[in-house]
Structure formats: C-alpha cells, structure tokens
One Martini backbone bead per residue (centre of mass of N, CA, C, O) as a GRO file, in nm:
protein
  386
    1UNK     BB    1  -0.548   3.053   2.299
    2UNK     BB    2  -0.308   2.809   2.184
    3UNK     BB    3  -0.337   2.449   2.165
    4UNK     BB    4  -0.127   2.173   2.193
    5UNK     BB    5  -0.227   1.836   2.122
    6UNK     BB    6   0.009   1.563   2.231
    7UNK     BB    7  -0.084   1.243   2.228
    8UNK     BB    8  -0.057   0.941   2.343
    9UNK     BB    9  -0.116   0.648   2.450
   10UNK     BB   10  -0.331   0.456   2.672
   11UNK     BB   11  -0.281   0.165   2.758
   12UNK     BB   12  -0.584  -0.008   2.742
   13UNK     BB   13  -0.771   0.278   2.698
   14UNK     BB   14  -0.627   0.498   2.491
   15UNK     BB   15  -0.590   0.652   2.218
   16UNK     BB   16  -0.454   0.924   2.077
   17UNK     BB   17  -0.717   1.045   1.965
   18UNK     BB   18  -0.887   1.018   2.223
   19UNK     BB   19  -0.710   1.192   2.404
   20UNK     BB   20  -0.734   1.453   2.241
   21UNK     BB   21  -1.045   1.473   2.251
   22UNK     BB   22  -1.073   1.478   2.558
   23UNK     BB   23  -0.903   1.733   2.608
   24UNK     BB   24  -1.063   1.929   2.429
   25UNK     BB   25  -1.337   1.905   2.576
   26UNK     BB   26  -1.238   1.998   2.857
   27UNK     BB   27  -1.126   2.278   2.766
   28UNK     BB   28  -1.390   2.395   2.644
   29UNK     BB   29  -1.542   2.415   2.908
   30UNK     BB   30  -1.340   2.636   3.027
   31UNK     BB   31  -1.243   2.747   2.709
   32UNK     BB   32  -1.420   2.839   2.437
   33UNK     BB   33  -1.200   3.045   2.294
   34UNK     BB   34  -1.012   2.842   2.239
   35UNK     BB   35  -0.757   2.682   2.055
   36UNK     BB   36  -0.689   2.375   1.852
   37UNK     BB   37  -0.421   2.119   1.810
   38UNK     BB   38  -0.436   1.800   1.693
   39UNK     BB   39  -0.149   1.563   1.777
   40UNK     BB   40  -0.108   1.261   1.734
   41UNK     BB   41   0.087   1.001   1.853
   42UNK     BB   42   0.374   0.778   1.764
   43UNK     BB   43   0.594   0.470   1.812
   44UNK     BB   44   0.499   0.238   1.580
   45UNK     BB   45   0.237   0.137   1.669
   46UNK     BB   46  -0.053   0.192   1.751
   47UNK     BB   47  -0.158   0.416   1.482
   48UNK     BB   48   0.064   0.476   1.273
   49UNK     BB   49  -0.082   0.467   0.998
   50UNK     BB   50  -0.319   0.661   1.057
   51UNK     BB   51  -0.164   0.915   1.149
   52UNK     BB   52   0.024   0.954   0.898
   53UNK     BB   53  -0.192   0.949   0.679
   54UNK     BB   54  -0.364   1.186   0.777
   55UNK     BB   55  -0.137   1.405   0.788
   56UNK     BB   56  -0.093   1.349   0.450
   57UNK     BB   57  -0.369   1.290   0.300
   58UNK     BB   58  -0.443   0.998   0.279
   59UNK     BB   59  -0.515   0.650   0.237
   60UNK     BB   60  -0.720   0.381   0.334
   61UNK     BB   61  -0.655   0.027   0.333
   62UNK     BB   62  -0.859  -0.247   0.339
   63UNK     BB   63  -0.810  -0.573   0.507
   64UNK     BB   64  -0.710  -0.913   0.522
   65UNK     BB   65  -0.544  -1.100   0.784
   66UNK     BB   66  -0.309  -1.250   0.982
   67UNK     BB   67  -0.287  -1.325   1.292
   68UNK     BB   68  -0.088  -1.416   1.563
   69UNK     BB   69  -0.282  -1.705   1.578
   70UNK     BB   70  -0.416  -1.736   1.263
   71UNK     BB   71  -0.628  -1.538   1.246
   72UNK     BB   72  -0.866  -1.346   1.111
   73UNK     BB   73  -0.815  -0.997   1.022
   74UNK     BB   74  -0.901  -0.666   1.038
   75UNK     BB   75  -0.730  -0.426   0.834
   76UNK     BB   76  -0.456  -0.184   0.753
   77UNK     BB   77  -0.334   0.077   0.531
   78UNK     BB   78  -0.128   0.329   0.386
   79UNK     BB   79  -0.153   0.601   0.137
   80UNK     BB   80   0.105   0.827   0.017
   81UNK     BB   81   0.206   1.111  -0.108
   82UNK     BB   82   0.520   1.217  -0.128
   83UNK     BB   83   0.457   1.531  -0.164
   84UNK     BB   84   0.286   1.542   0.124
   85UNK     BB   85   0.541   1.520   0.267
   86UNK     BB   86   0.740   1.658   0.458
   87UNK     BB   87   1.059   1.747   0.385
   88UNK     BB   88   1.196   1.641   0.649
   89UNK     BB   89   1.089   1.349   0.603
   90UNK     BB   90   1.190   1.292   0.318
   91UNK     BB   91   1.496   1.317   0.401
   92UNK     BB   92   1.473   1.030   0.574
   93UNK     BB   93   1.419   0.894   0.282
   94UNK     BB   94   1.653   0.693   0.112
   95UNK     BB   95   1.601   0.723  -0.210
   96UNK     BB   96   1.712   0.618  -0.525
   97UNK     BB   97   1.416   0.676  -0.627
   98UNK     BB   98   1.138   0.798  -0.709
   99UNK     BB   99   0.822   0.839  -0.530
  100UNK     BB  100   0.487   0.863  -0.555
  101UNK     BB  101   0.435   0.641  -0.322
  102UNK     BB  102   0.355   0.557   0.020
  103UNK     BB  103   0.360   0.297   0.246
  104UNK     BB  104   0.177   0.246   0.558
  105UNK     BB  105   0.283   0.025   0.818
  106UNK     BB  106   0.162  -0.186   1.091
  107UNK     BB  107   0.227  -0.450   1.284
  108UNK     BB  108  -0.006  -0.430   1.504
  109UNK     BB  109  -0.257  -0.473   1.313
  110UNK     BB  110  -0.177  -0.798   1.283
  111UNK     BB  111   0.077  -0.854   1.527
  112UNK     BB  112  -0.048  -0.763   1.798
  113UNK     BB  113  -0.098  -0.766   2.137
  114UNK     BB  114  -0.394  -0.639   2.129
  115UNK     BB  115  -0.517  -0.901   1.982
  116UNK     BB  116  -0.471  -1.032   2.271
  117UNK     BB  117  -0.534  -1.207   2.523
  118UNK     BB  118  -0.355  -1.287   2.793
  119UNK     BB  119  -0.403  -1.613   2.751
  120UNK     BB  120  -0.279  -1.583   2.431
  121UNK     BB  121   0.011  -1.513   2.519
  122UNK     BB  122   0.271  -1.656   2.293
  123UNK     BB  123   0.583  -1.662   2.141
  124UNK     BB  124   0.572  -1.960   2.029
  125UNK     BB  125   0.279  -1.900   1.853
  126UNK     BB  126   0.357  -1.641   1.710
  127UNK     BB  127   0.301  -1.422   1.415
  128UNK     BB  128   0.408  -1.216   1.113
  129UNK     BB  129   0.248  -1.293   0.857
  130UNK     BB  130   0.042  -1.056   0.830
  131UNK     BB  131   0.256  -0.841   0.773
  132UNK     BB  132   0.343  -0.965   0.504
  133UNK     BB  133   0.067  -0.928   0.369
  134UNK     BB  134   0.073  -0.620   0.382
  135UNK     BB  135   0.325  -0.581   0.208
  136UNK     BB  136   0.207  -0.708  -0.045
  137UNK     BB  137  -0.039  -0.521  -0.074
  138UNK     BB  138   0.122  -0.256  -0.086
  139UNK     BB  139   0.301  -0.328  -0.336
  140UNK     BB  140   0.034  -0.351  -0.531
  141UNK     BB  141   0.012  -0.061  -0.535
  142UNK     BB  142  -0.003   0.199  -0.720
  143UNK     BB  143   0.310   0.375  -0.707
  144UNK     BB  144   0.477   0.215  -0.503
  145UNK     BB  145   0.823   0.295  -0.378
  146UNK     BB  146   0.756   0.246  -0.063
  147UNK     BB  147   0.800   0.121   0.279
  148UNK     BB  148   0.656   0.195   0.598
  149UNK     BB  149   0.750   0.044   0.915
  150UNK     BB  150   0.590  -0.022   1.213
  151UNK     BB  151   0.707  -0.218   1.523
  152UNK     BB  152   0.517  -0.181   1.743
  153UNK     BB  153   0.335  -0.399   1.955
  154UNK     BB  154   0.418  -0.689   1.963
  155UNK     BB  155   0.343  -1.063   1.986
  156UNK     BB  156   0.643  -1.141   1.904
  157UNK     BB  157   0.941  -1.396   1.837
  158UNK     BB  158   1.016  -1.464   1.498
  159UNK     BB  159   1.227  -1.273   1.337
  160UNK     BB  160   1.026  -1.236   1.078
  161UNK     BB  161   0.946  -1.512   0.939
  162UNK     BB  162   0.654  -1.453   0.865
  163UNK     BB  163   0.707  -1.234   0.664
  164UNK     BB  164   0.893  -1.406   0.477
  165UNK     BB  165   0.680  -1.620   0.410
  166UNK     BB  166   0.480  -1.416   0.269
  167UNK     BB  167   0.732  -1.332   0.056
  168UNK     BB  168   0.868  -1.657  -0.014
  169UNK     BB  169   0.976  -1.811   0.205
  170UNK     BB  170   1.097  -2.139   0.309
  171UNK     BB  171   1.022  -2.400   0.561
  172UNK     BB  172   1.192  -2.710   0.627
  173UNK     BB  173   1.208  -3.023   0.677
  174UNK     BB  174   1.386  -3.310   0.638
  175UNK     BB  175   1.118  -3.427   0.474
  176UNK     BB  176   0.991  -3.150   0.323
  177UNK     BB  177   0.817  -3.001   0.508
  178UNK     BB  178   0.610  -2.735   0.540
  179UNK     BB  179   0.637  -2.455   0.755
  180UNK     BB  180   0.310  -2.329   0.862
  181UNK     BB  181   0.410  -2.123   1.036
  182UNK     BB  182   0.734  -2.010   1.166
  183UNK     BB  183   0.718  -2.083   1.465
  184UNK     BB  184   0.908  -2.139   1.743
  185UNK     BB  185   0.787  -2.426   1.818
  186UNK     BB  186   0.916  -2.524   1.509
  187UNK     BB  187   1.227  -2.474   1.474
  188UNK     BB  188   1.353  -2.762   1.524
  189UNK     BB  189   1.238  -2.866   1.234
  190UNK     BB  190   1.429  -2.690   1.081
  191UNK     BB  191   1.655  -2.758   0.799
  192UNK     BB  192   1.547  -2.554   0.570
  193UNK     BB  193   1.594  -2.286   0.335
  194UNK     BB  194   1.380  -2.140   0.089
  195UNK     BB  195   1.350  -1.948  -0.164
  196UNK     BB  196   1.207  -1.617  -0.244
  197UNK     BB  197   1.162  -1.303  -0.277
  198UNK     BB  198   0.956  -1.116  -0.411
  199UNK     BB  199   0.920  -0.947  -0.680
  200UNK     BB  200   0.908  -0.588  -0.657
  201UNK     BB  201   0.992  -0.502  -0.387
  202UNK     BB  202   1.011  -0.239  -0.216
  203UNK     BB  203   1.147  -0.049  -0.010
  204UNK     BB  204   1.224  -0.097   0.343
  205UNK     BB  205   1.119   0.094   0.624
  206UNK     BB  206   1.209   0.125   0.974
  207UNK     BB  207   1.039   0.241   1.249
  208UNK     BB  208   1.286   0.290   1.519
  209UNK     BB  209   1.410   0.323   1.874
  210UNK     BB  210   1.508   0.057   1.932
  211UNK     BB  211   1.845  -0.081   2.053
  212UNK     BB  212   1.827  -0.370   2.057
  213UNK     BB  213   1.942  -0.663   2.036
  214UNK     BB  214   1.871  -0.988   1.976
  215UNK     BB  215   2.055  -1.094   2.213
  216UNK     BB  216   2.025  -1.136   2.545
  217UNK     BB  217   1.958  -0.938   2.810
  218UNK     BB  218   1.897  -0.699   2.569
  219UNK     BB  219   1.698  -0.859   2.410
  220UNK     BB  220   1.408  -0.954   2.286
  221UNK     BB  221   1.334  -1.170   2.509
  222UNK     BB  222   1.461  -1.047   2.770
  223UNK     BB  223   1.278  -0.780   2.760
  224UNK     BB  224   0.984  -0.865   2.596
  225UNK     BB  225   0.877  -1.151   2.660
  226UNK     BB  226   0.696  -1.126   2.920
  227UNK     BB  227   0.466  -0.944   2.781
  228UNK     BB  228   0.416  -1.206   2.572
  229UNK     BB  229   0.431  -1.479   2.777
  230UNK     BB  230   0.705  -1.545   2.886
  231UNK     BB  231   0.868  -1.772   3.063
  232UNK     BB  232   1.143  -1.779   3.253
  233UNK     BB  233   1.215  -2.091   3.193
  234UNK     BB  234   1.219  -2.022   2.857
  235UNK     BB  235   1.444  -1.824   2.775
  236UNK     BB  236   1.692  -1.999   2.703
  237UNK     BB  237   1.557  -2.162   2.478
  238UNK     BB  238   1.480  -1.924   2.295
  239UNK     BB  239   1.763  -1.818   2.259
  240UNK     BB  240   1.892  -2.069   2.130
  241UNK     BB  241   1.690  -2.090   1.890
  242UNK     BB  242   1.739  -1.808   1.780
  243UNK     BB  243   2.038  -1.846   1.710
  244UNK     BB  244   2.002  -2.081   1.509
  245UNK     BB  245   1.801  -1.940   1.308
  246UNK     BB  246   1.979  -1.694   1.251
  247UNK     BB  247   2.212  -1.845   1.121
  248UNK     BB  248   2.046  -1.969   0.894
  249UNK     BB  249   1.952  -1.702   0.767
  250UNK     BB  250   2.229  -1.582   0.711
  251UNK     BB  251   2.317  -1.805   0.519
  252UNK     BB  252   2.088  -1.776   0.308
  253UNK     BB  253   2.142  -1.440   0.281
  254UNK     BB  254   2.443  -1.362   0.306
  255UNK     BB  255   2.504  -1.292   0.611
  256UNK     BB  256   2.638  -1.183   0.882
  257UNK     BB  257   2.637  -1.274   1.213
  258UNK     BB  258   2.664  -0.970   1.322
  259UNK     BB  259   2.369  -0.878   1.286
  260UNK     BB  260   2.281  -0.954   1.586
  261UNK     BB  261   2.454  -0.681   1.696
  262UNK     BB  262   2.254  -0.482   1.592
  263UNK     BB  263   2.096  -0.217   1.660
  264UNK     BB  264   1.736  -0.308   1.656
  265UNK     BB  265   1.703  -0.626   1.604
  266UNK     BB  266   1.525  -0.658   1.890
  267UNK     BB  267   1.280  -0.565   1.779
  268UNK     BB  268   0.985  -0.709   1.755
  269UNK     BB  269   1.109  -1.001   1.791
  270UNK     BB  270   1.328  -0.952   1.542
  271UNK     BB  271   1.218  -0.828   1.275
  272UNK     BB  272   1.454  -0.652   1.169
  273UNK     BB  273   1.647  -0.882   1.127
  274UNK     BB  274   1.492  -1.032   0.900
  275UNK     BB  275   1.465  -0.777   0.706
  276UNK     BB  276   1.763  -0.723   0.672
  277UNK     BB  277   1.856  -1.000   0.570
  278UNK     BB  278   1.630  -1.032   0.321
  279UNK     BB  279   1.569  -0.699   0.234
  280UNK     BB  280   1.749  -0.462   0.324
  281UNK     BB  281   1.649  -0.310   0.544
  282UNK     BB  282   1.585   0.015   0.698
  283UNK     BB  283   1.664   0.189   0.984
  284UNK     BB  284   1.478   0.443   1.148
  285UNK     BB  285   1.417   0.720   1.332
  286UNK     BB  286   1.113   0.741   1.461
  287UNK     BB  287   1.078   1.014   1.617
  288UNK     BB  288   1.201   1.195   1.398
  289UNK     BB  289   1.006   1.119   1.173
  290UNK     BB  290   0.739   1.191   1.311
  291UNK     BB  291   0.802   1.485   1.372
  292UNK     BB  292   0.838   1.563   1.074
  293UNK     BB  293   0.566   1.456   0.962
  294UNK     BB  294   0.397   1.647   1.178
  295UNK     BB  295   0.530   1.929   1.205
  296UNK     BB  296   0.611   2.029   1.501
  297UNK     BB  297   0.760   2.298   1.481
  298UNK     BB  298   0.528   2.461   1.355
  299UNK     BB  299   0.316   2.397   1.581
  300UNK     BB  300   0.482   2.517   1.815
  301UNK     BB  301   0.510   2.809   1.702
  302UNK     BB  302   0.176   2.846   1.732
  303UNK     BB  303   0.192   2.805   2.034
  304UNK     BB  304   0.120   2.866   2.396
  305UNK     BB  305   0.053   2.558   2.468
  306UNK     BB  306   0.125   2.226   2.605
  307UNK     BB  307  -0.052   1.908   2.571
  308UNK     BB  308   0.033   1.595   2.721
  309UNK     BB  309   0.066   1.223   2.701
  310UNK     BB  310   0.032   0.904   2.890
  311UNK     BB  311   0.024   0.631   3.077
  312UNK     BB  312   0.346   0.668   3.126
  313UNK     BB  313   0.565   0.899   3.313
  314UNK     BB  314   0.920   0.913   3.295
  315UNK     BB  315   1.251   0.931   3.259
  316UNK     BB  316   1.239   0.768   2.986
  317UNK     BB  317   1.050   0.978   2.838
  318UNK     BB  318   1.307   1.197   2.824
  319UNK     BB  319   1.490   1.041   2.583
  320UNK     BB  320   1.319   1.106   2.281
  321UNK     BB  321   1.002   1.012   2.283
  322UNK     BB  322   0.721   1.126   2.219
  323UNK     BB  323   0.631   1.322   2.472
  324UNK     BB  324   0.929   1.376   2.542
  325UNK     BB  325   0.996   1.519   2.274
  326UNK     BB  326   0.787   1.741   2.304
  327UNK     BB  327   0.894   1.861   2.561
  328UNK     BB  328   1.173   1.941   2.456
  329UNK     BB  329   1.075   2.123   2.225
  330UNK     BB  330   0.893   2.315   2.390
  331UNK     BB  331   1.110   2.420   2.588
  332UNK     BB  332   1.291   2.536   2.359
  333UNK     BB  333   1.046   2.743   2.288
  334UNK     BB  334   0.923   2.842   2.579
  335UNK     BB  335   0.697   2.649   2.664
  336UNK     BB  336   0.435   2.544   2.827
  337UNK     BB  337   0.399   2.221   3.003
  338UNK     BB  338   0.154   1.951   3.005
  339UNK     BB  339   0.138   1.641   3.187
  340UNK     BB  340  -0.064   1.346   3.131
  341UNK     BB  341  -0.091   1.057   3.355
  342UNK     BB  342  -0.146   0.769   3.512
  343UNK     BB  343   0.174   0.777   3.563
  344UNK     BB  344   0.421   0.944   3.773
  345UNK     BB  345   0.805   0.938   3.736
  346UNK     BB  346   1.007   1.208   3.827
  347UNK     BB  347   1.313   1.320   3.962
  348UNK     BB  348   1.324   1.596   3.784
  349UNK     BB  349   1.260   1.909   3.757
  350UNK     BB  350   1.121   2.141   3.510
  351UNK     BB  351   1.114   2.422   3.362
  352UNK     BB  352   0.773   2.443   3.241
  353UNK     BB  353   0.695   2.167   3.387
  354UNK     BB  354   0.382   1.990   3.429
  355UNK     BB  355   0.257   1.735   3.641
  356UNK     BB  356  -0.028   1.486   3.592
  357UNK     BB  357  -0.180   1.267   3.776
  358UNK     BB  358  -0.492   1.082   3.718
  359UNK     BB  359  -0.457   0.871   3.948
  360UNK     BB  360  -0.570   0.773   4.224
  361UNK     BB  361  -0.480   0.667   4.510
  362UNK     BB  362  -0.538   0.310   4.511
  363UNK     BB  363  -0.626   0.253   4.235
  364UNK     BB  364  -0.704   0.017   4.039
  365UNK     BB  365  -0.608  -0.061   3.730
  366UNK     BB  366  -0.878  -0.152   3.606
  367UNK     BB  367  -1.024   0.108   3.684
  368UNK     BB  368  -0.836   0.314   3.546
  369UNK     BB  369  -0.884   0.210   3.259
  370UNK     BB  370  -1.201   0.237   3.247
  371UNK     BB  371  -1.169   0.562   3.358
  372UNK     BB  372  -0.978   0.737   3.181
  373UNK     BB  373  -1.152   0.959   3.049
  374UNK     BB  374  -1.247   1.085   3.319
  375UNK     BB  375  -0.970   1.134   3.450
  376UNK     BB  376  -0.857   1.319   3.231
  377UNK     BB  377  -1.076   1.537   3.228
  378UNK     BB  378  -1.057   1.615   3.527
  379UNK     BB  379  -0.758   1.698   3.533
  380UNK     BB  380  -0.785   1.923   3.321
  381UNK     BB  381  -0.998   2.097   3.457
  382UNK     BB  382  -0.828   2.146   3.717
  383UNK     BB  383  -0.572   2.277   3.571
  384UNK     BB  384  -0.792   2.480   3.394
  385UNK     BB  385  -0.984   2.685   3.565
  386UNK     BB  386  -0.835   2.982   3.459
   0.00000   0.00000   0.00000
C-alpha cells in the first residue's frame, strides 16, 4: 500500500511538514510495510517558500529583516533553478524572457500574523516593510529573473506600502518629513508620495487564491481585519483612510482608481493592490500553481490512498484550495481519501471521502492546540487499525 500524505498546517499547532511527519509515524506503527510520499501543502502563507523550494531542489537563503512591528527577525527565502520546476508550473509563470533562477518569498516569514502574540496584533501599527526587504535581497541574488511571492498569513493592512517603501518609494508629510515605515496609524500625515522603485527589480508574481477586492464589506479590512486585531469601531475609519491613501498611490503610479475593484487586491491587507499599482505585479492562481509545482497529478497516480487534513475542514475547504483541492483531485482519480482535522463541518458526504475530527468533544481550544500531535497520531492509528 502506497500512501500520499498531503497535509496543510494546523494553525497555531502544527506546520504542514510536522503534520505529514506525525501521520507517517502513526501509520508506520500500524503498517510497517506500507510506503509513504510526504507532500506538505501550502496556501501561500507560512511554509510557502520552504515547501516550494524543497520540492524543486532549491536552496534556502537566510537573512534578517524587519518584522511586522519593526523588530528585527530572522527569516529566509528560496532560490530555485527554473529548469527544476515542473513544466506545468513553469507554464503558469508568464515570463517575457527566460529566467535562470526564481526567488520564492513568503510574506508571512517577515510580516506574518504568527510573528505576533495576540496582544501585539494591531493593523494600525503593522508593516510589510520586511517583505520589501526580502524582495530586495532576492532580486540581488545572481541569475534571479523573477520573484514568486506568497501572501497568506499577513499581520498587516498597509496596502503593501511597507513593501514599496523598502523598494524605493517615499512617503512625506506636508513639512517634508519622511514617514518610515508608512503604517496606517500615520496615513493621515502623508501629503505626498515621492521616489521610484529600485531599478532592476525582476517581475513579481503573487500566488493568491483570495478574491476579495480592496474596500467594502468583502474588502481587506472588512473580512480580515478582526483576526489582525482591528476593533469593530475602527473599521469605518480604516476603510476611509485606506480609500484615501489608495487614491493617492494610484495617482502617483498613474493607475486607474478602478484598480481597487480588482478581485484579489484585498488579500494580505491590500498588499497585492500596492504591488500591482507600483510594480505591475501579476496575481496567479495560488492553489493551481502549488498543485502543479508539487506535481500532484503524478503523485496521485502512484498512490493507493490519500491522507490529508488541516486545522479546520468545512464546506469552504472543498471550494478548490489546499486539502480541498487534493480531495477533489484524488476522488477524480478514484482514490479513497481520509481527511483529519481539528474540527470538521461538511454538510454533504462524498463517496470515497472519510472525515475524521481529531478533537474530542468539549476539549478547550488551548488544550487541543497543545495536544495536536498526539490527537492527530491517535486518530490516524484508530482509523487504520487493520
């Protein structure tokens, strides 16, 4: 029996690699003769750079960058030979000229929510400046002809202005004072935008499945602000100030105001908006790219059973990304699929799909998170007793 293990992260408990390792160890206890293919998944957030770089046999470059609250953080990005990327994934990177190497960067590594304790999460004060530093460092690597940026897991709602500040744009008060970094709490002071993006920056591609626009009920702050520490009473003010600074950026970059209405610009606190406006960055379908990059079709064709999961699995999980995309592909191959998740809530059963909630009823969330490795291993051993 050959098992494909394709886990995404269990947020605040296990990363995707740890979940795959935990599942493999539990299954080996029950079935020592089985073989396993560990395929950690990523949605563009935590683990994006490491997972894609490892899959393509690339190298990790370690560096120091600015964290979401201005602190120095140790982080990294990946460098991958373009020729080592599966052809289906290469086809999704519309390069105008050949690239010897691709840099893989994840916003979460420098500007992610996981970098902050709950009491430090505040979108008025957080910045993507460190992500811009990573883009600069990646662009300086020899032979890099493009940068792929995953934008999941952000702690920010700065419209990517921090990235742009690190790449050369300047934000000034009426008195000429430079505002650094341009976090939302200081947006009212910004009177002018000056400077230019550093020369020689290669094309930037953003891996993203989020389709939210920048503003409104389904915009960056309206949907994702609360998890980043935004108080309900501050939403309207942040929306208004976001609209004003977005118009100013569009004017400086000679972009139409309608850019704010483009699906995807509201991801990661508006970071795609800023990068499209100033860098002409291109948003790519993240789950499709990751699936092709990890060569999932080939790995599914070799599998007898698929074991996947994440922290929460519900109807929205089946709409096409992460474990849900794996489930859909595996069922299309006629493979049995087992999903293990901290919480399961799916309204309609699917033939060939077995769901396994790993958290006992009534267990407090804090306990479930701390005991996630044990809970996952126990659930897998119970599911595969024979």
